[in-house]
C-alpha positions in Angstrom: 20.7 9.3 -1.0 23.8 8.6 -2.9 24.2 6.5 -6.1 25.8 3.8 -3.8 23.0 3.7 -1.2 20.3 3.5 -4.1 22.1 0.5 -5.5 22.4 -1.0 -2.3 18.4 -0.3 -1.9 17.8 -1.9 -4.8 19.7 -5.1 -4.1 18.0 -5.4 -0.9 14.5 -4.8 -2.4 15.3 -7.5 -5.0 16.8 -10.1 -2.5 14.0 -9.8 0.1 11.1 -9.8 -2.2 12.4 -12.7 -4.1 13.3 -14.9 -1.0 10.2 -13.7 0.5 7.9 -14.9 -2.6 9.8 -18.3 -2.5 9.1 -19.1 1.2 5.9 -17.6 1.0 4.6 -19.9 -2.0 2.4 -22.3 0.3 0.7 -19.0 2.0 0.0 -17.2 -1.3 -1.6 -20.5 -2.7 -3.7 -20.9 0.4 -5.1 -17.5 0.6 -5.8 -17.7 -3.2 -7.8 -20.8 -2.7 -9.5 -19.2 0.4 -10.4 -16.2 -2.1 -12.1 -18.2 -4.6 -13.9 -20.2 -2.0 -15.3 -17.3 -0.3 -16.5 -15.1 -3.1 -16.9 -14.7 -6.6 -14.4 -12.7 -8.8 -10.6 -12.8 -9.4 -7.9 -13.7 -6.7 -6.0 -10.5 -7.3 -7.0 -6.8 -7.2 -5.1 -4.9 -10.0 -5.1 -1.2 -10.4 -3.2 1.4 -12.2 -1.1 3.6 -9.7 1.5 6.3 -9.8 5.1 5.3 -9.9 8.2 7.3 -9.9 8.3 10.4 -11.9 4.5 9.7 -12.3 5.0 6.7 -14.5 1.8 4.6 -14.1 2.0 0.8 -13.3 -0.2 -2.0 -12.3 0.0 -2.7 -8.5 -1.3 -5.8 -7.2 -3.1 -6.8 -4.0 -5.1 -9.7 -3.0 -9.0 -9.1 -3.4 -10.6 -8.3 -0.2 -14.1 -6.8 -1.4 -17.0 -8.0 -3.2 -16.5 -8.1 -7.1 -17.5 -4.6 -8.8 -18.0 -3.3 -5.3 -18.4 0.5 -5.5 -15.7 2.9 -4.7 -16.3 5.2 -1.3 -13.9 8.2 -0.6 -13.2 10.1 2.6 -13.9 13.8 2.5 -10.1 14.5 1.4 -10.5 12.2 -1.5 -8.7 9.4 0.1 -10.0 5.8 0.0 -12.5 4.8 2.6 -12.5 1.1 4.1 -14.6 1.1 7.6 -14.5 -1.6 10.3 -18.1 -2.6 9.5 -17.8 -2.1 5.7 -20.3 -4.4 3.9 -18.3 -4.4 0.8 -15.6 -6.7 2.4 -15.6 -10.2 2.1 -15.1 -12.6 5.3 -11.6 -13.6 4.0 -11.1 -9.9 2.9 -11.4 -8.7 6.4 -9.0 -11.1 7.8 -6.6 -10.2 5.0 -7.0 -6.5 5.5 -6.6 -6.9 9.3 -3.4 -8.9 9.0 -2.1 -6.7 6.1 -1.8 -10.1 4.0 -3.5 -8.5 1.1 -0.3 -6.6 0.4 1.9 -9.6 -0.1 1.2 -9.6 -4.0 3.1 -6.2 -4.0 6.4 -8.2 -3.5 6.1 -8.9 -7.2 6.0 -5.2 -7.7 9.2 -4.7 -5.8 10.7 -7.7 -7.7 9.6 -5.9 -11.0 11.2 -2.5 -9.8 7.8 -0.7 -9.9 8.0 -0.5 -6.1 10.4 -0.6 -3.4 10.1 -2.2 0.1 10.0 1.3 1.5 8.4 4.2 -0.1 5.2 6.4 -0.3 2.3 4.7 -0.9 1.5 4.9 -4.5 -2.1 6.5 -5.3 -4.3 5.7 -8.3 -3.5 7.4 -11.5 -6.4 9.8 -11.5 -5.3 11.3 -8.3 -2.7 13.3 -10.3 -5.2 15.7 -11.1 -5.5 16.9 -7.5 -2.0 16.9 -6.5 -0.3 20.1 -5.3 3.2 20.9 -5.1 3.5 19.1 -1.8 1.6 15.9 -3.3 3.8 15.8 -6.1 6.9 15.4 -4.1 6.3 11.7 -3.6 6.7 11.0 -7.3 10.5 11.8 -6.9 10.9 8.3 -5.6 9.8 4.8 -6.2 6.5 4.1 -4.2 6.7 1.4 -1.4 4.8 -1.0 0.6 5.7 0.3 3.9 6.0 4.0 4.3 6.7 6.7 6.9 3.4 8.2 6.6 1.6 4.9 7.7 3.4 4.8 11.0 1.4 8.0 12.0 -2.2 6.6 11.3 -2.1 4.3 8.2 -5.6 4.9 6.7 -6.7 7.2 9.6 -4.0 9.8 8.5 -5.4 12.6 6.2 -4.2 13.4 2.8 -2.6 16.6 3.9 -0.8 15.2 6.9 0.3 12.1 4.7 1.7 14.4 2.1 3.8 16.2 4.5 5.5 12.7 6.0 5.9 11.6 2.4 7.8 14.8 1.5 9.9 14.5 4.7 10.8 10.9 3.8 11.9 12.2 0.2 14.3 14.6 1.9 15.6 12.5 4.8 15.5 9.2 2.8 18.3 6.6 3.8 19.0 3.0 4.5 18.9 3.7 8.2 15.5 5.3 7.9 14.0 2.3 5.7 15.2 -0.1 8.2 13.7 1.7 11.1 10.2 2.1 8.9 10.1 -1.7 8.1 10.7 -2.5 11.8 8.0 -0.2 13.1 5.7 -1.2 10.4 6.0 -4.7 11.4 5.2 -3.9 14.9 2.2 -1.8 13.7 0.7 -4.7 11.5 1.2 -6.9 14.5 -0.9 -4.8 16.8 -3.5 -4.2 13.7 -3.7 -0.4 14.3 -5.0 2.0 11.8 -6.6 -0.6 9.4 -9.7 1.3 8.9 -10.8 4.6 8.2 -12.8 6.6 11.1 -16.4 6.3 10.3 -17.1 9.8 10.4 -14.5 10.8 7.9 -16.2 9.4 5.0 -19.0 11.0 2.7 -20.1 7.4 1.9 -20.5 8.3 -1.8 -19.7 5.6 -4.2 -17.2 7.2 -7.0 
């Protein structure tokens, strides 16, 4: 991606995230109230994630699980969230299935920690298991929408996701970003790939 395209991408990210946050203020407030009404704990889930060049940043999401819920991972190390996961709150389940839990990441885009499109950011400890292919994603800013998510979201394996993310790094362009955004919107409406396959988890808290 040329320097001009990178500048245009940042302007697009800043403009869209800023306008979206203003328009969505009533929805963000309503979701916040519903989360507090439904269960104890903070409205936002905050976690240190890997940004561009491996620099950590705090990523925001609406909390969808019970406070202090144990972490379960799939056999390849990715996070497990099943369709019948008891850790999910009632409101949290609705937020996940509609992808509304991702809305606070617009603040991350506004802060320039993330982009609207890019590889999904992994938790900081994941860096310890990164191979050369997985490290490719750190060459660009992480995103809310990603190319890998179009091929299974939470159902795609770590290895397959790494291949798609490396492909994105090599082929990134404004045209590709717009295609990913449009296809992601359709995917969200169809609610496909929201949950991990039940058989892929070892169910062990970490």
